C-alpha positions as CSV (number, residue, x, y, z in Angstrom):
1,M,0.2,0.0,-0.6
2,E,1.3,3.0,-1.2
3,K,2.3,5.9,2.6
4,I,0.1,8.9,2.5
5,L,2.6,10.8,5.0
6,T,6.2,10.3,5.2
7,K,7.9,9.4,9.0
8,E,8.9,13.2,8.9
9,E,5.5,14.4,8.1
10,I,4.0,12.4,10.7
11,E,6.4,13.7,13.5
12,S,5.8,16.9,12.6
13,L,2.4,16.7,12.5
14,L,2.3,14.8,16.2
15,A,4.7,17.9,17.0
16,A,2.3,20.5,16.0
17,I,0.0,18.4,18.5
18,V,1.5,18.2,21.5
19,E,2.3,22.3,20.6
20,G,-1.6,23.0,20.4
21,K,-0.5,24.1,16.7
22,I,-3.4,22.3,16.1
23,V,-6.6,21.1,17.1
24,P,-8.2,17.3,16.5
25,E,-11.1,18.1,17.3
26,K,-11.2,21.9,14.9
27,E,-9.7,20.2,12.0
28,L,-12.5,17.1,12.4
29,A,-15.9,19.9,12.5
30,A,-14.6,21.9,9.7
31,G,-14.0,18.8,7.4
32,Q,-18.0,18.0,8.6
33,A,-18.7,21.0,8.1
34,S,-18.0,20.4,3.8
35,V,-19.6,17.0,4.2
36,S,-23.2,17.2,2.5
37,V,-25.2,13.5,2.5
38,F,-26.4,12.6,-1.8
39,D,-28.7,10.0,-1.5
40,L,-29.0,8.4,-5.3
41,F,-32.0,7.6,-4.9
42,N,-34.0,10.4,-3.1
43,N,-32.3,13.6,-4.7
44,D,-34.9,16.4,-5.6
45,H,-33.4,16.6,-9.6
46,Q,-34.6,13.2,-10.1
47,V,-38.5,14.9,-9.4
48,L,-38.3,17.8,-12.0
49,V,-38.7,16.0,-14.9
50,P,-40.3,18.7,-17.4
51,N,-43.0,18.9,-19.4
52,L,-43.7,14.7,-18.7
53,D,-47.5,15.8,-17.7
54,V,-47.6,17.3,-21.1
55,I,-47.5,13.7,-22.7
56,Y,-49.9,13.0,-20.6
57,D,-52.4,15.6,-21.5
58,S,-51.6,13.8,-25.2
59,F,-53.1,10.8,-23.5
60,I,-55.6,11.9,-22.2
61,R,-57.6,13.5,-25.4
62,Y,-56.8,10.3,-27.7
63,N,-57.7,7.6,-25.0
64,R,-61.1,9.1,-23.8
65,V,-62.2,8.6,-27.5
66,T,-60.9,5.0,-27.6
67,L,-62.4,4.3,-24.9
68,S,-66.0,6.0,-25.3
69,N,-66.0,3.6,-28.8
70,R,-64.8,0.5,-27.2
71,L,-67.1,0.9,-24.3
72,R,-70.4,3.2,-26.7
73,K,-70.3,4.8,-23.5
74,I,-68.7,8.9,-22.2
75,V,-66.0,8.2,-20.7
76,E,-64.0,11.2,-19.1
77,I,-60.4,11.2,-17.3
78,K,-58.6,14.0,-15.5
79,K,-55.3,14.3,-13.6
80,L,-55.0,12.7,-10.2
81,G,-51.4,13.9,-10.1
82,A,-47.5,13.0,-10.8
83,R,-45.2,11.5,-7.6
84,P,-41.4,10.4,-7.1
85,Y,-41.8,7.0,-5.2
86,K,-39.2,4.4,-4.1
87,F,-40.6,1.0,-6.0
88,D,-41.2,-0.8,-3.3
89,D,-43.1,1.7,-1.4
90,F,-44.8,2.3,-4.4
91,L,-45.8,-1.3,-4.8
92,K,-47.0,-1.3,-0.7
93,T,-49.5,1.9,-2.0
94,L,-51.2,-0.4,-4.6
95,P,-54.5,-1.9,-3.3
96,S,-55.9,-5.5,-3.3
97,P,-56.8,-7.1,-6.0
98,V,-55.0,-5.3,-9.0
99,C,-54.3,-5.5,-12.3
100,M,-51.0,-5.3,-13.3
101,A,-49.4,-4.2,-17.1
102,I,-45.7,-4.2,-17.6
103,F,-44.6,-2.9,-21.2
104,K,-42.0,-1.9,-22.3
105,I,-40.8,2.0,-23.7
106,E,-38.3,1.0,-27.6
107,P,-35.7,2.8,-27.7
108,L,-35.9,3.4,-24.2
109,K,-34.5,1.0,-21.7
110,G,-36.5,-0.7,-18.9
111,A,-39.6,-1.5,-18.8
112,A,-42.7,0.5,-17.1
113,L,-46.4,-0.7,-15.0
114,I,-49.8,0.2,-15.5
115,T,-52.0,-0.4,-12.4
116,M,-56.1,-0.6,-12.8
117,D,-58.1,-1.3,-9.5
118,S,-60.7,-3.4,-8.8
119,K,-63.5,-0.9,-9.5
120,L,-62.4,0.1,-12.8
121,V,-61.2,-3.3,-14.1
122,F,-65.1,-4.6,-13.0
123,T,-66.8,-1.3,-14.7
124,L,-64.8,-1.9,-17.6
125,V,-65.4,-6.0,-18.3
126,D,-69.0,-5.0,-17.8
127,S,-69.2,-2.2,-19.7
128,I,-67.7,-4.2,-23.0
129,L,-70.2,-7.4,-21.8
130,G,-73.2,-5.3,-22.2
131,G,-73.5,-4.8,-18.8
132,S,-74.8,-1.4,-16.8
133,G,-71.6,-0.8,-15.9
134,A,-72.0,-1.3,-12.5
135,P,-70.4,-3.8,-10.7
136,A,-71.8,-5.1,-7.4
137,V,-69.6,-4.3,-3.8
138,T,-69.2,-8.0,-3.1
139,E,-67.3,-8.6,-6.1
140,Q,-64.4,-5.9,-5.6
141,N,-62.8,-7.7,-3.6
142,R,-62.0,-10.8,-4.8
143,M,-59.3,-11.8,-7.8
144,F,-60.2,-11.5,-11.2
145,T,-61.1,-14.2,-13.6
146,S,-59.3,-15.6,-16.5
147,I,-61.7,-14.2,-19.2
148,E,-61.2,-10.7,-16.9
149,V,-57.6,-10.4,-17.0
150,R,-57.9,-11.4,-21.1
151,L,-60.4,-8.8,-21.7
152,M,-58.4,-6.6,-19.8
153,E,-55.5,-7.0,-21.9
154,K,-57.6,-5.7,-25.0
155,I,-58.2,-2.3,-22.9
156,V,-54.3,-2.0,-22.4
157,K,-53.2,-2.2,-25.7
158,D,-55.5,0.1,-26.8
159,V,-54.3,1.8,-24.1
160,L,-50.8,1.7,-25.0
161,A,-51.7,2.4,-28.6
162,D,-52.3,5.9,-27.6
163,M,-49.5,7.0,-25.2
164,E,-47.2,5.7,-28.0
165,K,-48.8,8.1,-30.0
166,S,-47.9,10.9,-26.9
167,W,-44.7,9.6,-26.9
168,T,-43.7,10.1,-30.5
169,H,-44.0,13.4,-30.2
170,V,-40.5,13.3,-27.7
171,V,-39.1,9.8,-29.2
172,Q,-39.5,9.3,-32.7
173,G,-40.8,6.0,-33.5
174,T,-41.7,5.1,-29.7
175,K,-43.3,1.8,-29.7
176,M,-45.1,0.4,-26.7
177,N,-45.1,-3.7,-26.7
178,L,-46.7,-5.2,-23.6
179,L,-44.8,-8.0,-22.0
180,R,-47.1,-9.8,-19.1
181,M,-50.2,-8.9,-17.2
182,E,-49.9,-9.2,-13.4
183,M,-52.4,-9.7,-10.6
184,N,-49.6,-10.0,-7.4
185,P,-47.4,-6.9,-7.1
186,R,-45.1,-9.8,-5.6
187,L,-43.8,-11.0,-9.3
188,V,-43.7,-7.7,-10.6
189,T,-39.7,-5.8,-10.7
190,I,-40.3,-3.7,-13.2
191,V,-36.6,-2.2,-11.0
192,P,-34.7,-2.9,-8.0
193,P,-36.5,-1.8,-4.7
194,E,-34.4,0.9,-4.0
195,Y,-34.5,2.7,-7.3
196,Q,-37.5,5.6,-8.5
197,V,-40.5,5.6,-10.2
198,I,-42.1,8.4,-11.6
199,T,-46.3,7.9,-11.2
200,M,-48.8,9.4,-12.8
201,S,-52.6,8.8,-11.3
202,L,-55.5,9.2,-13.8
203,E,-59.7,9.4,-12.4
204,I,-61.6,7.3,-15.5
205,Q,-65.0,7.9,-14.8
206,V,-67.9,5.2,-17.1
207,E,-70.9,7.4,-16.6
208,E,-71.5,7.3,-13.0
209,V,-68.9,4.8,-12.1
210,T,-65.1,6.4,-11.2
211,G,-62.7,4.4,-10.6
212,T,-58.2,4.9,-10.8
213,M,-55.7,4.1,-13.6
214,E,-51.4,4.3,-12.2
215,F,-48.8,4.6,-14.5
216,A,-45.1,3.8,-13.2
217,I,-41.9,5.4,-15.1
218,P,-38.4,4.5,-13.8
219,Y,-36.7,7.6,-13.7
220,M,-33.7,5.7,-15.0
221,T,-36.3,5.5,-18.6
222,I,-37.0,8.9,-18.5
223,D,-33.8,10.1,-17.9
224,P,-32.4,10.2,-21.1
225,V,-34.9,12.4,-22.4
226,R,-34.9,14.8,-20.3
227,D,-33.5,17.5,-22.7
228,K,-35.7,16.5,-25.2
229,L,-38.9,16.9,-22.3
230,K,-35.9,20.5,-21.4
231,V,-36.5,22.2,-24.5
232,G,-40.1,20.8,-25.5
233,T,-42.2,18.4,-26.7
234,Q,-43.8,20.0,-29.8
235,L,-47.0,21.7,-28.0
236,D,-48.5,23.2,-31.1
237,S,-49.1,19.6,-32.4
238,M,-49.8,17.9,-29.1
239,A,-52.8,20.5,-28.0
240,I,-55.0,19.3,-30.9
241,D,-55.7,16.0,-32.3
242,P,-54.1,15.4,-35.5
243,K,-56.6,13.0,-36.1
244,W,-59.8,14.3,-34.3
245,H,-60.9,15.8,-37.7
246,S,-61.3,12.6,-39.4
247,R,-62.8,11.0,-36.1
248,L,-65.4,13.2,-36.1
249,A,-66.4,13.1,-39.4
250,A,-66.7,9.3,-39.2
251,E,-68.9,9.9,-36.1
252,L,-71.2,11.7,-38.3
253,V,-71.4,9.8,-41.2
254,E,-72.7,7.1,-38.8
255,A,-75.3,10.1,-37.2
256,P,-79.0,9.0,-37.8
257,V,-80.8,11.5,-39.2
258,E,-84.9,11.6,-40.4
259,L,-86.2,12.2,-43.5
260,T,-89.3,12.9,-44.8
261,V,-91.3,13.3,-48.2
262,E,-94.3,16.1,-48.4
263,L,-97.1,15.2,-51.0
264,G,-98.7,18.0,-50.7
265,E,-100.9,20.7,-48.9
266,T,-104.1,21.1,-47.8
267,G,-106.4,23.4,-46.0
268,I,-109.8,22.0,-43.7
269,T,-111.8,23.2,-40.8
270,L,-111.6,21.4,-37.8
271,N,-115.5,20.3,-38.6
272,D,-114.6,18.4,-42.0
273,L,-111.8,16.4,-40.6
274,I,-113.7,15.5,-37.0
275,N,-116.5,13.6,-39.9
276,L,-113.3,12.1,-41.9
277,S,-114.3,8.4,-42.6
278,V,-113.4,6.0,-44.4
279,G,-112.7,6.3,-48.4
280,D,-113.4,10.2,-48.0
281,T,-110.9,11.9,-50.8
282,I,-108.2,15.0,-49.7
283,I,-107.2,16.9,-52.1
284,L,-103.7,18.3,-52.4
285,N,-102.4,21.4,-53.6
286,K,-99.9,19.3,-55.6
287,D,-100.4,16.9,-58.9
288,C,-99.1,13.4,-58.3
289,R,-96.8,14.1,-61.3
290,S,-95.1,16.6,-59.6
291,E,-91.6,17.0,-58.1
292,L,-92.0,16.3,-54.4
293,S,-89.9,17.9,-51.4
294,V,-87.3,15.9,-49.5
295,K,-86.7,17.8,-46.2
296,I,-83.7,16.5,-43.9
297,E,-84.3,16.9,-40.1
298,G,-87.2,19.5,-42.0
299,I,-84.9,21.4,-43.7
300,E,-85.8,21.2,-47.8
301,K,-82.7,19.8,-49.0
302,F,-83.6,18.2,-52.3
303,T,-86.9,17.5,-55.2
304,G,-87.7,14.5,-56.3
305,S,-90.3,11.8,-57.9
306,P,-92.4,9.7,-56.1
307,G,-92.2,6.1,-57.7
308,V,-92.0,2.0,-56.6
309,Q,-88.8,0.2,-56.1
310,G,-88.6,-3.9,-55.5
311,G,-92.4,-3.1,-54.1
312,N,-91.5,-0.1,-51.6
313,K,-92.7,3.1,-52.2
314,A,-89.9,4.9,-53.6
315,I,-88.4,8.3,-54.4
316,Q,-86.1,9.4,-56.9
317,I,-83.8,12.5,-55.8
318,T,-83.8,15.2,-58.9
319,S,-82.4,18.4,-57.6
320,D,-80.2,19.6,-55.0
321,L,-81.7,22.8,-53.3
322,L,-79.1,24.0,-51.1
323,S,-76.3,22.7,-54.2
């Protein structure tokens, strides 16, 4: 081992202590004053991940539409808040039972976690199967069946597809891959227990029932893209759902509308109306060979000629009045 002090230096140091030129207690106190404790797992700078909530804002816009379409019900999603945890501490906060999905964010390192409480799981499953979406209270403490887990796997894949679109604004070519579904937190290890994860809690409301979904992403996964998040994540493009226009158009095309054909008009007294009987004839103001008015939701839109098609009464459009 290499000697730090020579024999002469050690003798000089001891002589200085004997003569009172150096006071060991003061030297130790001065040395300790310059030492600061630095916890590699709980330091504050790891908590500050700029603009990460913007990714979740984008996800909420996407997933609100996706989940509403799958369930055929009105779904509302809002953020409850983000906070850091040691991974082991985060697992202790999870309710029981809980549905967990472990997924990979390519090309970032490590795996991440999605959790859903039992109330949300049973509500989603019941809605998918055509129920009211209000699970029985007695069900909420039992474990999930294999069929329920498979149905939740479909929901998770929808969630990952929407998260993938949200992360693409930060990391081009992002791919979200589901690794496996799990119900027991003790069997989940995405990072060592003392490593830090950044969580985001979302409240999902399906009509009158609410549940909680949580994302847990290791800090070590996010750290490589901190600079990209810091300089901005193309907020302008994320503020508007780029596919919203096409989705809205697709929904409008499927919207039912009322179509009526007006054969004609006439005036009649209340006395004549009361005295009408089978076989009476009412004379309208239009000839049977003239074009008829075609109305959409009460607004005159086309004109057409009456006829018969396949044994059914029909109207052939001849002109567009609004073109």
